[in-house]
N, C-alpha and C positions, 0 to 999 in steps of 0.2 A: 869601490869601497868608499864608507864615510869616513869625512874626516875626524883624527880625536876629537872627543870631547874635551875642553879646556878642566883646568883644576878649578874644582867649587870655590864660589867665591863668598867669600866671610859674610852672614848677613847679620844688621844691626836694626833693633827696633827700639827707638827712643820713646818709651807710655807714655802718654800726658793723662792716663784715667780717667779717660770722657765718651766712652765708648760703652753698648752694651756686654757686658761679663761673656754674657752666654752666646753674642753671635761676634764678637774680638775674633779674628783672624788671627791676630798677630797671637795673641795672650795663646789659643791653639797652637800657631807654629812653633812658639817658646816649649809648650808642655810637650814638642815631638820633636823638639833639641834640635829644630831646624835655624834658627836665630838665636840670638843673644838679644836678652833684653835686658834694657836701662832704664832705669824712672828718675834721672840726672840726664841733663846732655851733656855733661861736663867728661859721663865715662865713654862717650862713645869715641873711638880712635881717632882724630886729627887726620886730616886728608880722605877721608871716606868721601862715597859718592851718598849727597842727601837726593833722595826724589822731590825735586819741589814742585808744583804743581805751576808756583811762579815764579819760575827762575829763567833768564832771561836766554840759558840756553838750552836746546834740546841734548836728551842722550843718545850717545850713540855709538857703534861698535871700534870708533877712536879714543873715547874714554880709558883712560886709565881705572880698573876695578879694585888694583893688588892692594890698596888697604879696605877695599868694601862698600857692600851697599848700606846704606842707611834710610829708613824709614820712620815718619813720627807719622804713630797711630794715633790719632784722636778726633773726633766730631769733624764733618765737614762743615759744619756752621762756625765753628771754632776756626778754622785751619786760616782764615785772612789773618787773625790777632795772634795768633802763633808761630805761625811761619817768620812774619820779620824778626821776633826774638831771635831765632835759630842763624840770624845773618852774623852774628858776630863772632859764633862758633868756624871754628878752622876747618870747613867741609867744603866739597868739591857739588856746587847748588848744579842741578840736571833736571828738566821737564821731561817728563815721558811726552811722549808722541799721542798723538788721536786714537784710541784704542775703546772698544763699548765695554761697561761693566759686564758682565753673567751674574754676580750676586744677586742674592733674592729679595736685598734692599733697591738696590738701583742696576737692576734689568737693563740692559738696552740703553742706558744714559753716557752718553760719552763721556770720559776722563772721569765718571763719578767710582772709580776702583776702591777697593778694599786692600788692609796693608798685603795681604795674598796674592793680590793679583799682580798690582804692584814689582812686589819685589818678582812672582813667575815672566813679568813684560820684561823687566830690566835683564833680568838673566839671558833669556830669549835673545833682546839683543845685544847681548854682550857674549854670546855664542854661547850660554850654560843652558842646551836648551831641553837636557836630564835633569839637569840639579831645578828647570822648572816647571817641569813635569813632575818631579817628586813633589814639592812644596802645592801644586793640584790637583795632586791624587789624592790631597787629605781632605776635601771638602767635595761634598758629593757633588756639587755644579764646576767645580775646577776643573773638567776637559769642557767642559762649555765654553767658557773663558778664551782655552787653547783653538777650539776649534772656530768661536764668533768671531777669534783675530789671528786664523791662522796666515791667510794672506798681507794683513801690512805687516805684524809680525817676522814673517817671510823677508818681505820689502827692506822693514826694517833695518833687518838683522845681515841683509847685508852692504847698505850704504856706507860710506867713506867718510862723512862726517854730520856734523852739526847742520850743517846749509844741505846736506844732501838728503837728511831725516826731512827738515822742513818742506823740499821740494815734493817729497813724497806724503808726506802728511796732508801738505794742499789737494792733494789727489781723491783722498779718501772723505774731509770737507766738507 
């Protein structure tokens, strides 16, 4: 018998209005009511986990997701400029470990995930696989992301803490 799935984690999207609306996975998730979309960072609930590629600590199952997960939806060209502005926000900054993108724009590139891929990866690592699968089911290529990263996601979801995540990540890089 499989262990019971955790309660759905609240998802927040800070939309920086920098991407092509036709390709924006964050906007699509909002249309399906899978995320709460904000256009002002002060609206994002404090204490939520901000998936930040420049964070010093990796996301792990030990993180407290009770206050939700926040993703910044911005262009990869702007990420280094935008994320430092978010340091003032009272959010728990966490980096996702090594994963490979499956989206059509960045297919096969490590760390270049869409907002939907980032949410799905975080949910999977935190033990909410069904919620991750529900998100990825909205995209033609969504199943490919979960298949491509199945092995590392499984290992990351069994990690004890951030240090354990980094050890596992080193085996894939």
